[in-house]
C-alpha positions as CSV (number, residue, x, y, z in Angstrom):
1,Q,0.0,0.0,0.0
2,V,1.5,3.3,-1.1
3,Q,0.8,6.4,0.9
4,L,1.9,10.0,0.3
5,V,1.8,12.5,3.2
6,E,2.1,16.2,2.7
7,S,3.1,18.7,5.3
8,G,4.2,22.3,5.6
9,G,1.1,24.1,4.5
10,G,-0.4,27.0,6.4
11,S,-1.3,30.7,6.3
12,V,1.2,33.4,5.4
13,Q,1.2,37.0,4.3
14,A,2.0,38.0,0.8
15,G,5.8,38.0,0.2
16,G,6.3,35.2,2.8
17,S,7.7,31.7,2.3
18,L,6.6,28.2,3.0
19,R,8.3,24.8,2.4
20,L,6.1,21.8,1.6
21,S,7.3,18.3,2.0
22,C,5.8,15.0,0.8
23,T,7.0,11.7,2.2
24,T,6.2,8.5,0.3
25,S,5.8,5.1,2.0
26,G,5.0,1.7,0.7
27,T,6.4,-0.3,-2.2
28,I,6.8,1.2,-5.6
29,F,8.8,-0.6,-8.2
30,S,10.3,2.6,-9.5
31,I,9.5,6.3,-9.6
32,N,9.5,8.1,-12.9
33,A,8.8,11.6,-11.5
34,M,7.5,13.4,-8.4
35,G,5.6,16.6,-8.4
36,W,3.3,19.1,-6.9
37,Y,-0.2,20.2,-8.2
38,R,-2.6,22.7,-6.7
39,R,-6.3,23.4,-6.8
40,P,-7.2,27.1,-6.1
41,P,-10.7,27.7,-4.7
42,G,-13.3,27.5,-7.5
43,K,-10.7,26.3,-10.1
44,Q,-9.4,23.1,-11.5
45,R,-6.2,21.4,-10.5
46,E,-3.1,22.7,-12.1
47,L,0.5,21.7,-12.4
48,V,3.0,23.5,-10.2
49,A,6.3,21.6,-10.6
50,T,7.8,18.2,-11.3
51,I,11.1,16.5,-10.9
52,T,12.2,13.4,-12.7
53,N,14.2,10.5,-11.4
54,D,17.3,12.0,-13.0
55,G,16.8,15.3,-11.4
56,S,15.4,17.3,-14.3
57,T,12.8,19.9,-13.1
58,N,9.9,21.6,-14.7
59,V,8.2,24.6,-13.1
60,A,5.0,26.3,-14.1
61,D,5.4,29.8,-15.6
62,S,3.1,31.2,-12.9
63,V,5.5,30.3,-10.1
64,K,8.8,30.2,-12.0
65,G,11.5,32.2,-10.2
66,R,9.6,31.9,-6.9
67,F,9.1,28.2,-6.3
68,A,11.7,25.4,-6.4
69,I,11.2,21.6,-6.3
70,S,13.7,19.2,-5.0
71,R,13.9,15.6,-3.6
72,D,16.1,13.7,-1.2
73,N,18.8,11.2,-2.2
74,A,16.5,8.2,-1.5
75,Q,13.8,9.8,-3.8
76,N,11.2,9.1,-1.2
77,T,10.6,12.7,-0.3
78,V,9.8,15.7,-2.5
79,Y,9.9,19.3,-1.4
80,L,8.4,22.5,-2.7
81,Q,10.1,25.7,-1.5
82,M,7.8,28.6,-2.0
83,D,9.1,32.1,-1.8
84,S,7.5,35.5,-2.6
85,L,4.1,34.1,-2.1
86,K,1.1,35.9,-3.7
87,P,-2.6,35.7,-2.8
88,E,-3.2,33.9,-6.1
89,D,-1.0,31.0,-4.8
90,T,-3.8,30.2,-2.3
91,A,-4.8,26.6,-3.0
92,V,-4.8,23.1,-1.8
93,Y,-1.4,21.6,-2.8
94,Y,-1.2,17.9,-3.7
95,C,1.9,15.7,-3.9
96,N,2.0,13.4,-6.9
97,V,4.2,10.4,-7.7
98,D,4.4,9.0,-11.2
99,G,5.6,5.5,-10.6
100,M,5.7,2.0,-11.8
101,R,3.6,-0.6,-9.9
102,N,5.7,-3.2,-11.6
103,R,7.7,-3.3,-14.7
104,Y,4.6,-3.1,-16.9
105,I,2.0,-1.0,-15.0
106,R,2.3,2.8,-14.6
107,L,0.3,4.6,-11.9
108,N,-0.1,8.0,-10.3
109,Y,-0.3,8.3,-6.6
110,W,-1.7,11.3,-4.8
111,G,-1.5,12.8,-1.3
112,Q,-4.5,14.1,0.6
113,G,-3.4,17.7,0.1
114,T,-2.3,20.5,2.3
115,Q,-3.8,24.0,2.4
116,V,-1.8,27.1,1.6
117,T,-3.4,30.4,2.2
118,V,-1.7,33.7,1.3
119,S,-3.2,37.0,2.5
120,S,-2.5,40.4,1.1
């Protein structure tokens, strides 16, 4: 059973910083990529940032230069450093793992989400 647990969310004033973390437990054959998505209130889920198993990163234009994604050496934890936060960053942030259940089956795993609220 694979579980993803996010932490680090909270309330902050505009211009502040937060660091989200996501720890993965359970058995995954291999991980292709890990990432962060978010769902602002009243809007659909959107991509924030991803990092592949070789360390390549992709960051959405809306947060480029302000957010950074990273992972630990064991690749079981992914982080999202958020600086210069804006009110429009307010959303529920979800951790995602693009992994292989086995050598043939590819699955996406999701965390329960953590709330980030940015006030002006």
